N, CA, C and O atoms as a CHARMM CRD file, in Angstrom:
* protein
*
  264
    1    1 UNK  N     14.63500  -6.07800  -8.67700 PROA 1      0.00000
    2    1 UNK  CA    14.35300  -5.09800  -7.65100 PROA 1      0.00000
    3    1 UNK  C     12.96100  -4.49200  -7.86700 PROA 1      0.00000
    4    1 UNK  O     12.05600  -4.74200  -7.07100 PROA 1      0.00000
    5    2 UNK  N     12.78300  -3.73100  -8.88600 PROA 2      0.00000
    6    2 UNK  CA    11.48200  -3.13900  -9.18900 PROA 2      0.00000
    7    2 UNK  C     11.01100  -3.76700 -10.49300 PROA 2      0.00000
    8    2 UNK  O     11.81300  -3.98900 -11.40000 PROA 2      0.00000
    9    3 UNK  N      9.73300  -4.05000 -10.59100 PROA 3      0.00000
   10    3 UNK  CA     9.18500  -4.67500 -11.79000 PROA 3      0.00000
   11    3 UNK  C      9.45700  -3.76100 -12.98700 PROA 3      0.00000
   12    3 UNK  O      9.24100  -2.55300 -12.89800 PROA 3      0.00000
   13    4 UNK  N      9.91900  -4.31200 -14.08600 PROA 4      0.00000
   14    4 UNK  CA    10.16200  -3.48700 -15.27600 PROA 4      0.00000
   15    4 UNK  C      8.86300  -2.88000 -15.80900 PROA 4      0.00000
   16    4 UNK  O      7.79000  -3.46000 -15.65000 PROA 4      0.00000
   17    5 UNK  N      8.96500  -1.73200 -16.42900 PROA 5      0.00000
   18    5 UNK  CA     7.79700  -1.04500 -16.97400 PROA 5      0.00000
   19    5 UNK  C      7.24300  -1.83100 -18.16400 PROA 5      0.00000
   20    5 UNK  O      6.02800  -1.95600 -18.31500 PROA 5      0.00000
   21    6 UNK  N      8.11900  -2.35100 -18.99400 PROA 6      0.00000
   22    6 UNK  CA     7.71600  -3.11200 -20.17700 PROA 6      0.00000
   23    6 UNK  C      8.36700  -4.48800 -20.15800 PROA 6      0.00000
   24    6 UNK  O      9.40300  -4.69200 -19.52500 PROA 6      0.00000
   25    7 UNK  N      7.74500  -5.42700 -20.86200 PROA 7      0.00000
   26    7 UNK  CA     8.30200  -6.76800 -21.00700 PROA 7      0.00000
   27    7 UNK  C      9.58800  -6.67800 -21.81900 PROA 7      0.00000
   28    7 UNK  O      9.65600  -5.92900 -22.79400 PROA 7      0.00000
   29    8 UNK  N     10.59300  -7.42500 -21.42900 PROA 8      0.00000
   30    8 UNK  CA    11.86600  -7.38800 -22.13200 PROA 8      0.00000
   31    8 UNK  C     11.76600  -7.94900 -23.54200 PROA 8      0.00000
   32    8 UNK  O     12.47000  -7.48400 -24.43800 PROA 8      0.00000
   33    9 UNK  N     10.92100  -8.92200 -23.75400 PROA 9      0.00000
   34    9 UNK  CA    10.83700  -9.59200 -25.05000 PROA 9      0.00000
   35    9 UNK  C      9.88500  -8.91400 -26.02300 PROA 9      0.00000
   36    9 UNK  O     10.27000  -8.59300 -27.14700 PROA 9      0.00000
   37   10 UNK  N      8.64000  -8.69300 -25.59700 PROA 10     0.00000
   38   10 UNK  CA     7.63300  -8.19900 -26.53700 PROA 10     0.00000
   39   10 UNK  C      7.34800  -6.71200 -26.40800 PROA 10     0.00000
   40   10 UNK  O      6.79100  -6.12200 -27.33400 PROA 10     0.00000
   41   11 UNK  N      7.70600  -6.08800 -25.30400 PROA 11     0.00000
   42   11 UNK  CA     7.50700  -4.65800 -25.12900 PROA 11     0.00000
   43   11 UNK  C      6.15500  -4.26000 -24.58700 PROA 11     0.00000
   44   11 UNK  O      5.83800  -3.07100 -24.56400 PROA 11     0.00000
   45   12 UNK  N      5.33800  -5.21500 -24.14600 PROA 12     0.00000
   46   12 UNK  CA     4.01700  -4.89600 -23.60800 PROA 12     0.00000
   47   12 UNK  C      4.17800  -4.18300 -22.26300 PROA 12     0.00000
   48   12 UNK  O      4.97300  -4.62800 -21.43500 PROA 12     0.00000
   49   13 UNK  N      3.44300  -3.08600 -22.02200 PROA 13     0.00000
   50   13 UNK  CA     3.50600  -2.40100 -20.73000 PROA 13     0.00000
   51   13 UNK  C      2.94300  -3.28200 -19.60800 PROA 13     0.00000
   52   13 UNK  O      1.81800  -3.77300 -19.70000 PROA 13     0.00000
   53   14 UNK  N      3.73000  -3.47600 -18.55900 PROA 14     0.00000
   54   14 UNK  CA     3.32900  -4.35100 -17.46200 PROA 14     0.00000
   55   14 UNK  C      3.45500  -3.70700 -16.08500 PROA 14     0.00000
   56   14 UNK  O      2.90000  -4.22600 -15.11700 PROA 14     0.00000
   57   15 UNK  N      4.15500  -2.61000 -15.97800 PROA 15     0.00000
   58   15 UNK  CA     4.45000  -2.01600 -14.68100 PROA 15     0.00000
   59   15 UNK  C      3.22800  -1.63800 -13.87400 PROA 15     0.00000
   60   15 UNK  O      3.25000  -1.71700 -12.64600 PROA 15     0.00000
   61   16 UNK  N      2.17000  -1.23300 -14.53500 PROA 16     0.00000
   62   16 UNK  CA     0.96400  -0.79400 -13.83400 PROA 16     0.00000
   63   16 UNK  C      0.15300  -1.96100 -13.27500 PROA 16     0.00000
   64   16 UNK  O     -0.76100  -1.74700 -12.47900 PROA 16     0.00000
   65   17 UNK  N      0.46900  -3.17600 -13.67400 PROA 17     0.00000
   66   17 UNK  CA    -0.28300  -4.34800 -13.22000 PROA 17     0.00000
   67   17 UNK  C      0.32700  -5.00800 -11.98700 PROA 17     0.00000
   68   17 UNK  O     -0.31800  -5.85200 -11.36600 PROA 17     0.00000
   69   18 UNK  N      1.53800  -4.64900 -11.62200 PROA 18     0.00000
   70   18 UNK  CA     2.27500  -5.35900 -10.58400 PROA 18     0.00000
   71   18 UNK  C      1.64100  -5.23300  -9.20000 PROA 18     0.00000
   72   18 UNK  O      1.46200  -6.24500  -8.52100 PROA 18     0.00000
   73   19 UNK  N      1.29700  -4.01800  -8.76200 PROA 19     0.00000
   74   19 UNK  CA     0.76300  -3.82400  -7.41300 PROA 19     0.00000
   75   19 UNK  C     -0.52700  -4.60400  -7.19500 PROA 19     0.00000
   76   19 UNK  O     -0.70800  -5.23700  -6.15500 PROA 19     0.00000
   77   20 UNK  N     -1.41000  -4.55700  -8.16400 PROA 20     0.00000
   78   20 UNK  CA    -2.67400  -5.27800  -8.05800 PROA 20     0.00000
   79   20 UNK  C     -2.42900  -6.79100  -8.00300 PROA 20     0.00000
   80   20 UNK  O     -3.04800  -7.50000  -7.20900 PROA 20     0.00000
   81   21 UNK  N     -1.52500  -7.27000  -8.85200 PROA 21     0.00000
   82   21 UNK  CA    -1.18000  -8.69500  -8.86700 PROA 21     0.00000
   83   21 UNK  C     -0.57100  -9.12400  -7.53700 PROA 21     0.00000
   84   21 UNK  O     -0.91900 -10.17700  -7.00400 PROA 21     0.00000
   85   22 UNK  N      0.32700  -8.31900  -7.00500 PROA 22     0.00000
   86   22 UNK  CA     0.99800  -8.65400  -5.74800 PROA 22     0.00000
   87   22 UNK  C      0.00100  -8.71100  -4.59300 PROA 22     0.00000
   88   22 UNK  O      0.08700  -9.59600  -3.74200 PROA 22     0.00000
   89   23 UNK  N     -0.93400  -7.78000  -4.56000 PROA 23     0.00000
   90   23 UNK  CA    -1.93900  -7.77500  -3.49300 PROA 23     0.00000
   91   23 UNK  C     -2.83800  -8.99800  -3.56700 PROA 23     0.00000
   92   23 UNK  O     -3.11600  -9.63200  -2.55000 PROA 23     0.00000
   93   24 UNK  N     -3.29100  -9.33000  -4.77000 PROA 24     0.00000
   94   24 UNK  CA    -4.18200 -10.48300  -4.92700 PROA 24     0.00000
   95   24 UNK  C     -3.44500 -11.80200  -4.71700 PROA 24     0.00000
   96   24 UNK  O     -4.02800 -12.75100  -4.19200 PROA 24     0.00000
   97   25 UNK  N     -2.17700 -11.88200  -5.11500 PROA 25     0.00000
   98   25 UNK  CA    -1.40200 -13.11500  -4.98200 PROA 25     0.00000
   99   25 UNK  C     -1.00500 -13.38500  -3.53400 PROA 25     0.00000
  100   25 UNK  O     -0.73600 -14.53000  -3.17200 PROA 25     0.00000
  101   26 UNK  N     -0.96500 -12.35600  -2.71100 PROA 26     0.00000
  102   26 UNK  CA    -0.56600 -12.55800  -1.31700 PROA 26     0.00000
  103   26 UNK  C     -1.67800 -13.19400  -0.48500 PROA 26     0.00000
  104   26 UNK  O     -1.42500 -13.67500   0.62000 PROA 26     0.00000
  105   27 UNK  N     -2.89200 -13.20200  -1.00000 PROA 27     0.00000
  106   27 UNK  CA    -3.99200 -13.85800  -0.28900 PROA 27     0.00000
  107   27 UNK  C     -3.77300 -15.36600  -0.31000 PROA 27     0.00000
  108   27 UNK  O     -3.10700 -15.88400  -1.20700 PROA 27     0.00000
  109   28 UNK  N     -4.32100 -16.06300   0.66000 PROA 28     0.00000
  110   28 UNK  CA    -4.01600 -17.47900   0.84700 PROA 28     0.00000
  111   28 UNK  C     -4.32900 -18.36000  -0.35600 PROA 28     0.00000
  112   28 UNK  O     -3.40000 -18.90200  -0.95400 PROA 28     0.00000
  113   29 UNK  N     -5.53900 -18.52300  -0.72400 PROA 29     0.00000
  114   29 UNK  CA    -5.91900 -19.47100  -1.77300 PROA 29     0.00000
  115   29 UNK  C     -5.95200 -18.82800  -3.15300 PROA 29     0.00000
  116   29 UNK  O     -6.87700 -19.06700  -3.93000 PROA 29     0.00000
  117   30 UNK  N     -4.95600 -18.02100  -3.45800 PROA 30     0.00000
  118   30 UNK  CA    -4.92600 -17.33000  -4.74300 PROA 30     0.00000
  119   30 UNK  C     -4.35200 -18.26300  -5.81100 PROA 30     0.00000
  120   30 UNK  O     -3.27100 -18.82700  -5.63800 PROA 30     0.00000
  121   31 UNK  N     -5.07700 -18.41800  -6.90200 PROA 31     0.00000
  122   31 UNK  CA    -4.61300 -19.19500  -8.04600 PROA 31     0.00000
  123   31 UNK  C     -3.89100 -18.23900  -8.99600 PROA 31     0.00000
  124   31 UNK  O     -4.51800 -17.36700  -9.59600 PROA 31     0.00000
  125   32 UNK  N     -2.58300 -18.40100  -9.13100 PROA 32     0.00000
  126   32 UNK  CA    -1.76900 -17.47000  -9.90100 PROA 32     0.00000
  127   32 UNK  C     -2.17000 -17.47000 -11.37600 PROA 32     0.00000
  128   32 UNK  O     -2.16600 -16.42100 -12.02100 PROA 32     0.00000
  129   33 UNK  N     -2.51300 -18.63600 -11.90800 PROA 33     0.00000
  130   33 UNK  CA    -2.91200 -18.71400 -13.31200 PROA 33     0.00000
  131   33 UNK  C     -4.14100 -17.86000 -13.58900 PROA 33     0.00000
  132   33 UNK  O     -4.18600 -17.13700 -14.58400 PROA 33     0.00000
  133   34 UNK  N     -5.12600 -17.94100 -12.72300 PROA 34     0.00000
  134   34 UNK  CA    -6.34400 -17.15100 -12.92400 PROA 34     0.00000
  135   34 UNK  C     -6.07800 -15.66100 -12.71700 PROA 34     0.00000
  136   34 UNK  O     -6.71200 -14.83100 -13.36800 PROA 34     0.00000
  137   35 UNK  N     -5.14800 -15.30800 -11.82000 PROA 35     0.00000
  138   35 UNK  CA    -4.79800 -13.90200 -11.62800 PROA 35     0.00000
  139   35 UNK  C     -4.14100 -13.31500 -12.86000 PROA 35     0.00000
  140   35 UNK  O     -4.43300 -12.18500 -13.25100 PROA 35     0.00000
  141   36 UNK  N     -3.24700 -14.09000 -13.47800 PROA 36     0.00000
  142   36 UNK  CA    -2.58200 -13.61500 -14.69000 PROA 36     0.00000
  143   36 UNK  C     -3.56700 -13.50400 -15.84500 PROA 36     0.00000
  144   36 UNK  O     -3.49400 -12.56200 -16.63300 PROA 36     0.00000
  145   37 UNK  N     -4.48700 -14.45800 -15.95400 PROA 37     0.00000
  146   37 UNK  CA    -5.51300 -14.39800 -16.99200 PROA 37     0.00000
  147   37 UNK  C     -6.42600 -13.18800 -16.78600 PROA 37     0.00000
  148   37 UNK  O     -6.78700 -12.50200 -17.74200 PROA 37     0.00000
  149   38 UNK  N     -6.78900 -12.93900 -15.54600 PROA 38     0.00000
  150   38 UNK  CA    -7.66700 -11.81800 -15.21300 PROA 38     0.00000
  151   38 UNK  C     -7.00700 -10.47300 -15.53700 PROA 38     0.00000
  152   38 UNK  O     -7.68300  -9.53000 -15.94800 PROA 38     0.00000
  153   39 UNK  N     -5.69400 -10.38800 -15.35100 PROA 39     0.00000
  154   39 UNK  CA    -4.96100  -9.15100 -15.61800 PROA 39     0.00000
  155   39 UNK  C     -4.70000  -8.95300 -17.11100 PROA 39     0.00000
  156   39 UNK  O     -4.27200  -7.87600 -17.52700 PROA 39     0.00000
  157   40 UNK  N     -4.95100  -9.97400 -17.91100 PROA 40     0.00000
  158   40 UNK  CA    -4.74100  -9.85600 -19.34900 PROA 40     0.00000
  159   40 UNK  C     -3.32600 -10.18600 -19.78900 PROA 40     0.00000
  160   40 UNK  O     -2.89400  -9.78500 -20.87000 PROA 40     0.00000
  161   41 UNK  N     -2.61000 -10.91500 -18.94900 PROA 41     0.00000
  162   41 UNK  CA    -1.24000 -11.30700 -19.27800 PROA 41     0.00000
  163   41 UNK  C     -1.30000 -12.70400 -19.87700 PROA 41     0.00000
  164   41 UNK  O     -1.47000 -13.68800 -19.15600 PROA 41     0.00000
  165   42 UNK  N     -1.16100 -12.79100 -21.19500 PROA 42     0.00000
  166   42 UNK  CA    -1.34200 -14.06600 -21.88800 PROA 42     0.00000
  167   42 UNK  C     -0.05400 -14.63300 -22.47200 PROA 42     0.00000
  168   42 UNK  O      0.05900 -15.84800 -22.63400 PROA 42     0.00000
  169   43 UNK  N      0.90100 -13.79800 -22.78800 PROA 43     0.00000
  170   43 UNK  CA     2.12900 -14.28000 -23.42300 PROA 43     0.00000
  171   43 UNK  C      3.06300 -14.91900 -22.39600 PROA 43     0.00000
  172   43 UNK  O      3.09400 -14.52100 -21.23200 PROA 43     0.00000
  173   44 UNK  N      3.81600 -15.91100 -22.84800 PROA 44     0.00000
  174   44 UNK  CA     4.74000 -16.61700 -21.95600 PROA 44     0.00000
  175   44 UNK  C      5.83100 -15.69300 -21.42000 PROA 44     0.00000
  176   44 UNK  O      6.23800 -15.81200 -20.26400 PROA 44     0.00000
  177   45 UNK  N      6.29800 -14.78400 -22.25300 PROA 45     0.00000
  178   45 UNK  CA     7.37700 -13.90000 -21.81500 PROA 45     0.00000
  179   45 UNK  C      6.90700 -12.97700 -20.69000 PROA 45     0.00000
  180   45 UNK  O      7.64200 -12.73400 -19.73200 PROA 45     0.00000
  181   46 UNK  N      5.69700 -12.47100 -20.80900 PROA 46     0.00000
  182   46 UNK  CA     5.15200 -11.58000 -19.77800 PROA 46     0.00000
  183   46 UNK  C      4.84900 -12.34800 -18.49600 PROA 46     0.00000
  184   46 UNK  O      5.09100 -11.85200 -17.39600 PROA 46     0.00000
  185   47 UNK  N      4.32000 -13.55600 -18.64100 PROA 47     0.00000
  186   47 UNK  CA     4.02100 -14.38000 -17.46400 PROA 47     0.00000
  187   47 UNK  C      5.30000 -14.73100 -16.70700 PROA 47     0.00000
  188   47 UNK  O      5.31900 -14.71500 -15.47600 PROA 47     0.00000
  189   48 UNK  N      6.35500 -15.04500 -17.43500 PROA 48     0.00000
  190   48 UNK  CA     7.61300 -15.40400 -16.77400 PROA 48     0.00000
  191   48 UNK  C      8.20600 -14.20900 -16.03600 PROA 48     0.00000
  192   48 UNK  O      8.87000 -14.37100 -15.01200 PROA 48     0.00000
  193   49 UNK  N      7.96500 -13.01100 -16.56200 PROA 49     0.00000
  194   49 UNK  CA     8.44000 -11.80500 -15.88900 PROA 49     0.00000
  195   49 UNK  C      7.75400 -11.64600 -14.53200 PROA 49     0.00000
  196   49 UNK  O      8.40400 -11.30100 -13.54600 PROA 49     0.00000
  197   50 UNK  N      6.44800 -11.89600 -14.47900 PROA 50     0.00000
  198   50 UNK  CA     5.70500 -11.78500 -13.23100 PROA 50     0.00000
  199   50 UNK  C      6.03400 -12.92400 -12.27400 PROA 50     0.00000
  200   50 UNK  O      6.18100 -12.69800 -11.07300 PROA 50     0.00000
  201   51 UNK  N      6.15000 -14.12500 -12.78200 PROA 51     0.00000
  202   51 UNK  CA     6.39200 -15.27700 -11.91100 PROA 51     0.00000
  203   51 UNK  C      7.82300 -15.32300 -11.38200 PROA 51     0.00000
  204   51 UNK  O      8.06200 -15.82800 -10.28500 PROA 51     0.00000
  205   52 UNK  N      8.76100 -14.80600 -12.14400 PROA 52     0.00000
  206   52 UNK  CA    10.15800 -14.85800 -11.74000 PROA 52     0.00000
  207   52 UNK  C     10.64500 -13.63800 -10.98200 PROA 52     0.00000
  208   52 UNK  O     11.79500 -13.60400 -10.54600 PROA 52     0.00000
  209   53 UNK  N      9.79800 -12.64500 -10.81800 PROA 53     0.00000
  210   53 UNK  CA    10.21900 -11.40400 -10.17100 PROA 53     0.00000
  211   53 UNK  C     10.30000 -11.57100  -8.66200 PROA 53     0.00000
  212   53 UNK  O      9.39900 -12.13200  -8.03700 PROA 53     0.00000
  213   54 UNK  N     11.39400 -11.07500  -8.08200 PROA 54     0.00000
  214   54 UNK  CA    11.57800 -11.07200  -6.63200 PROA 54     0.00000
  215   54 UNK  C     11.74000  -9.61800  -6.21200 PROA 54     0.00000
  216   54 UNK  O     12.63500  -8.92900  -6.70200 PROA 54     0.00000
  217   55 UNK  N     10.89600  -9.15200  -5.32500 PROA 55     0.00000
  218   55 UNK  CA    10.89700  -7.75800  -4.91800 PROA 55     0.00000
  219   55 UNK  C     11.96500  -7.53100  -3.85200 PROA 55     0.00000
  220   55 UNK  O     11.76000  -7.87500  -2.68800 PROA 55     0.00000
  221   56 UNK  N     13.10000  -6.95700  -4.23800 PROA 56     0.00000
  222   56 UNK  CA    14.22900  -6.76800  -3.32600 PROA 56     0.00000
  223   56 UNK  C     14.48100  -5.30800  -2.97600 PROA 56     0.00000
  224   56 UNK  O     15.52300  -4.99500  -2.40000 PROA 56     0.00000
  225   57 UNK  N     13.56800  -4.41200  -3.30100 PROA 57     0.00000
  226   57 UNK  CA    13.79900  -2.99300  -3.06100 PROA 57     0.00000
  227   57 UNK  C     13.94500  -2.69200  -1.57300 PROA 57     0.00000
  228   57 UNK  O     14.74800  -1.83500  -1.20300 PROA 57     0.00000
  229   58 UNK  N     13.19700  -3.36500  -0.71500 PROA 58     0.00000
  230   58 UNK  CA    13.30300  -3.12400   0.72600 PROA 58     0.00000
  231   58 UNK  C     14.64300  -3.60100   1.26000 PROA 58     0.00000
  232   58 UNK  O     15.21700  -2.96200   2.14200 PROA 58     0.00000
  233   59 UNK  N     15.14100  -4.68800   0.75200 PROA 59     0.00000
  234   59 UNK  CA    16.42500  -5.22100   1.19200 PROA 59     0.00000
  235   59 UNK  C     17.57900  -4.32400   0.77300 PROA 59     0.00000
  236   59 UNK  O     18.47500  -4.04500   1.56900 PROA 59     0.00000
  237   60 UNK  N     17.55900  -3.87300  -0.47400 PROA 60     0.00000
  238   60 UNK  CA    18.64800  -3.01600  -0.95800 PROA 60     0.00000
  239   60 UNK  C     18.57600  -1.60400  -0.39900 PROA 60     0.00000
  240   60 UNK  O     19.59100  -0.90700  -0.38600 PROA 60     0.00000
  241   61 UNK  N     17.42800  -1.16200   0.05800 PROA 61     0.00000
  242   61 UNK  CA    17.29900   0.17600   0.62300 PROA 61     0.00000
  243   61 UNK  C     17.96100   0.28900   1.98700 PROA 61     0.00000
  244   61 UNK  O     18.16100   1.40200   2.47500 PROA 61     0.00000
  245   62 UNK  N     18.30300  -0.81400   2.60900 PROA 62     0.00000
  246   62 UNK  CA    18.94000  -0.79100   3.92300 PROA 62     0.00000
  247   62 UNK  C     20.39900  -0.35400   3.85400 PROA 62     0.00000
  248   62 UNK  O     20.96000   0.07600   4.86200 PROA 62     0.00000
  249   63 UNK  N     21.02300  -0.45700   2.68400 PROA 63     0.00000
  250   63 UNK  CA    22.44400  -0.18200   2.53200 PROA 63     0.00000
  251   63 UNK  C     22.67800   1.22700   2.00500 PROA 63     0.00000
  252   63 UNK  O     21.87600   1.76100   1.23900 PROA 63     0.00000
  253   64 UNK  N     23.79900   1.82300   2.43200 PROA 64     0.00000
  254   64 UNK  CA    24.16000   3.14900   1.95600 PROA 64     0.00000
  255   64 UNK  C     24.77600   3.05000   0.56700 PROA 64     0.00000
  256   64 UNK  O     25.35500   2.03000   0.19400 PROA 64     0.00000
  257   65 UNK  N     24.63600   4.13700  -0.18800 PROA 65     0.00000
  258   65 UNK  CA    25.25100   4.15000  -1.51500 PROA 65     0.00000
  259   65 UNK  C     26.76900   4.29800  -1.38200 PROA 65     0.00000
  260   65 UNK  O     27.51400   3.42500  -1.82600 PROA 65     0.00000
  261   66 UNK  N     27.22200   5.37100  -0.78800 PROA 66     0.00000
  262   66 UNK  CA    28.63400   5.62200  -0.51500 PROA 66     0.00000
  263   66 UNK  C     28.75800   6.73000   0.47300 PROA 66     0.00000
  264   66 UNK  O     29.87100   7.10400   0.84400 PROA 66     0.00000
């Protein structure tokens, strides 16, 4: 739903990098590898967190809690 603040495996802070990454990745000819390198995300665990994340907050916000 929302990008985690820290990496689950190594504990590196990542939450502040998500918005910038999402904006740059949404452009047409964006190379994801170069975006991750530019952001300073080098570890496999952190990269997998960014590549595997699906932003579902808008979808879940449509439903009532109770």
